[in-house]
C-alpha positions as CSV (number, residue, x, y, z in Angstrom):
1,M,70.9,120.6,78.1
2,R,70.6,116.8,77.7
3,V,68.1,117.2,74.9
4,V,70.6,119.4,73.0
5,E,73.3,116.8,73.3
6,E,71.0,114.1,72.1
7,M,70.0,116.2,69.1
8,I,73.6,116.9,68.2
9,A,74.5,113.2,68.5
10,A,71.5,112.2,66.4
11,L,72.4,114.7,63.7
12,F,76.0,113.5,63.7
13,L,74.9,109.9,63.3
14,L,72.5,110.9,60.6
15,C,75.1,112.9,58.6
16,S,77.8,110.3,59.0
17,S,75.6,107.4,57.9
18,A,74.6,109.4,54.7
19,T,78.2,109.6,53.5
20,S,79.5,107.0,51.0
21,S,81.5,104.1,52.4
22,T,83.8,104.2,49.4
23,V,87.0,106.2,50.0
24,F,89.0,107.5,47.1
25,E,92.5,108.7,47.6
26,L,94.0,110.8,44.9
27,S,97.5,112.2,45.0
28,L,97.7,115.9,43.9
29,D,101.5,115.6,43.4
30,S,101.3,115.5,39.7
31,S,103.3,116.7,36.7
32,H,100.1,117.5,34.8
33,W,99.5,120.9,36.4
34,R,99.1,124.0,34.3
35,F,99.0,127.6,35.5
36,A,98.0,131.0,34.1
37,N,97.5,134.5,35.3
38,R,93.9,135.8,35.3
39,N,93.9,137.1,31.7
40,T,96.0,134.1,30.5
41,S,98.7,136.4,29.1
42,V,101.3,134.4,31.1
43,F,101.0,130.6,31.3
44,G,103.0,127.4,31.6
45,T,103.3,124.0,33.3
46,G,103.6,124.0,37.0
47,R,104.4,121.7,39.9
48,V,102.3,121.0,42.9
49,P,103.3,121.4,45.6
50,G,105.3,124.5,44.6
51,G,105.0,128.1,43.9
52,V,104.3,130.5,41.1
53,F,107.8,132.1,41.2
54,A,109.5,128.7,40.8
55,D,107.1,127.8,38.0
56,L,107.7,131.1,36.2
57,R,111.5,130.6,36.5
58,S,111.3,127.0,35.2
59,N,109.2,128.2,32.2
60,G,111.7,130.9,31.4
61,V,109.4,133.8,32.2
62,L,111.6,135.1,35.1
63,N,115.3,135.1,34.2
64,E,116.8,135.8,37.6
65,D,116.2,134.8,41.2
66,P,113.4,136.9,42.6
67,L,115.3,137.3,45.9
68,R,118.5,138.7,44.2
69,R,119.2,142.4,44.5
70,Y,116.2,144.4,43.4
71,N,114.3,141.6,41.6
72,D,111.6,141.8,44.3
73,V,110.7,145.2,42.9
74,A,111.2,144.1,39.2
75,Y,109.0,141.0,39.7
76,R,106.4,142.7,41.9
77,W,103.8,142.1,39.1
78,V,103.8,138.4,39.9
79,S,102.4,138.9,43.4
80,E,99.9,141.6,42.1
81,D,98.3,139.2,39.7
82,D,95.9,136.3,40.3
83,W,97.2,132.8,39.4
84,I,95.1,129.8,38.5
85,Y,96.4,126.3,38.7
86,S,94.5,123.5,37.0
87,A,94.9,119.8,36.3
88,T,92.6,117.0,35.0
89,F,92.2,113.9,37.0
90,K,90.6,110.7,35.9
91,G,88.8,108.6,38.5
92,E,88.2,104.9,38.1
93,G,84.4,104.4,38.1
94,A,83.9,107.6,40.0
95,G,81.7,109.3,37.3
96,P,82.6,112.3,35.2
97,V,86.1,113.9,35.1
98,H,86.4,116.9,37.4
99,K,88.9,119.8,37.3
């Protein structure tokens, strides 16, 4: 049992020493987010953190509150689709730009 503990400790030290000592902190709270459904027939600008219903309302796609009366049925298509959020971030000296 002691051998297993020593192997786990050695692997932990090996893996932790292989990581970079430079720490990059990047806020994802940005106004540069875009969203679209899977086939890109509906798209717009989004907010993170946030939700697709709020973003669809702020972009004028949904005209009424989804929780009002029977709008949960009328807007059911929103929850049945896949939504993709994307933003471009530029890192300082961190290499290529990633999405």
